[in-house]
N, C-alpha and C positions, 0 to 999 in steps of 0.2 A: 777544320778537321780536329776532332778531339785527340788528346794525347794517346789514348789506347789505340785508336784507329791509325794515327800517324805511326806509332811504334810498329803496329802490325804491317803497315804498308812498307816501312823501311826493312823489316825482317823479310817480307816476301820478295822485295826488290833485290836485297843482298843475296837471297837464295838463288834467284834467277841469274844474277851476275856471276855466281860461283859454280854454275853448271860446268861439268867437265867438257873440254874440247872434243872428247871422244863420245859425245852424247848421241849423235845421229848414226843410225844403222841402216844398212840396205841388205835385204835378203834376196839372194839369187837362187831362185828355184830352178834347178837344172834337171836334165834327164838322168843324171847320175846321183842326185840328192841335193840337199840345200847347203848353201854357203852363206854365212852372215858375215858382213864386213862392217867394221866400225870406222867412221870417218873422222879425220882430224881437221876441222875447219879453222882451227887456230893457226896451224902451221902451213896449211895449203888451202886457203879460202877460195881462190878462183877455181882450183882444180876440183874441190869438193862441190862447189856450186854447179860447175859444168857437169860432173858425174850425176848429181842429184837431178838436174834438169833433164838429162837424157833418160834417167830411170823413170821420173814422173811422166815423161811424154810417151813412155812405152817403147822407146827406141830399142832397148836391149831385148825385149820380148821377141822370141823366135830367132835370135841370133845364135851363133855357135861359137864354141871354142875352136878356132880355126888354125891355131898354131900351138902345138903341144910338144915341148922338149923336156923329157925326163932329165933331171939334173940341172935344170935351168928355170923354166917357167911355163905357165899355161896362159894363152892370150885369147881374148874374145872381145865382143862388144861392137863389131862392125860388119860382120859377114853373115850372109844368109846361108842356109844349107847347100845351095847351088854354087857357093863361093862368089856370088856377086856382092859387091859392097853397098851397104845402105848409105843414102845421102846423109851428110852431117852438117852441122853448123860450122862457122869459121873456127880456125884453131885458136887455142888459148895460150897465154904466155907461160913459159916454163917456170915452175915453182920448186925446182930441185935445190938442195943445199939449205933446207929450212929446218934441219935437225931430225929429219926422218930418214931412215936408211932402208935400202933394198935387202931386207932380211927375210928369211923363210916366213911365209905367211903374210907378208906385206903386199898391198895392192898399189900399183903404180900405173901411170899413163904410158901407153905405147906412143911412139912418134916416129917420124922419118929421121933422116940425118940432120935435119934442121931443128935446133932446140925448141923453137916456138911453133911446133907443128901438130901438137896433140889435139885430137878431136874427141871421138867417142871410144876408141879402142883402149883397153886396159890389159894389164897382166898381173897375175899372182905369182910371186916368187916361190918356188918349191925348194930352194936352198938359199943360203946367204949369198947374195950377189952384190956385195958392197962396191965392187968395181963400177957398177952402174950408177952409183951416187955421183960420180964425177965424169964418167966416160962420155965424151962428146958434149959436155955441158951438163950431163946428168939426166936421170930419169926421175920424174917427180913422184915420190911416194905420197899417198894421201889417206892411207888407212891400213887396217890389218884385219885378217880373218880372226874372228872370235868364236865362231862355231863352224864346223864342217871341214876342218882341215883334212879329215879322213876322206872327204869327197874330192878335195883338191888332189890328194895323193892317188885316189882312184883314177881321176882324169889324167894325171901325168903318166900313168902306166898304160894307157890305151894304145893299141897298135896304130901306127901312123904311116902315111905314104905321101905321094905327090898327087895333087889334083888342081886342075885349072891354072897351071903355072906356079902353084904354091907348094912349098915343102912342109913336112911335119904336120900334115892335116890328118886328123883322126879318120880312120877308115869307116867307122860308124859314127855319124855326127853326135856330138855332145852338145845338146841344145840348152840355151837359157830360156826356159819357158816363160819366166816372169821375173822382173826386178821390182821389189816392193820396198818402199820407205817404211822403216820402223823406228819411230822416235822414242 
């Protein structure tokens, strides 16, 4: 390889290696508008890979935000409009405590009381919820909203009630029509 070609290859490689960890984006096209989240694969690699795999497979398409609590968060990614749960892959290990916090606009994995139980469901914090960083082992933040926070705010304000044994369910479904990867 000639010196100019080698120098060009080194420059190109160093540019790739210095890409920001926040490079990958996912657009959630919802019935209330679009939300774009930027993912942090450096601090939450397993969680980001899990979320991206669900998005690429079409798992989120047609799901709803099934738990909406103004002053807390909006949760989606696992329920159909009839409140039946979509099948998921096995749970992933918890990646809380990696330097990302449950602040307004951050996206984190929902889970049961067992720390390593997150599958497909996620939530977007509508206020700073720093207590979730450590509560019960913590809730893994893996990105942040970079476009569409006004849509999140619109969703957090929808009327809610009880449905199929669940509380805080929007009375009119807020549907994730499509989750698209935007690099």
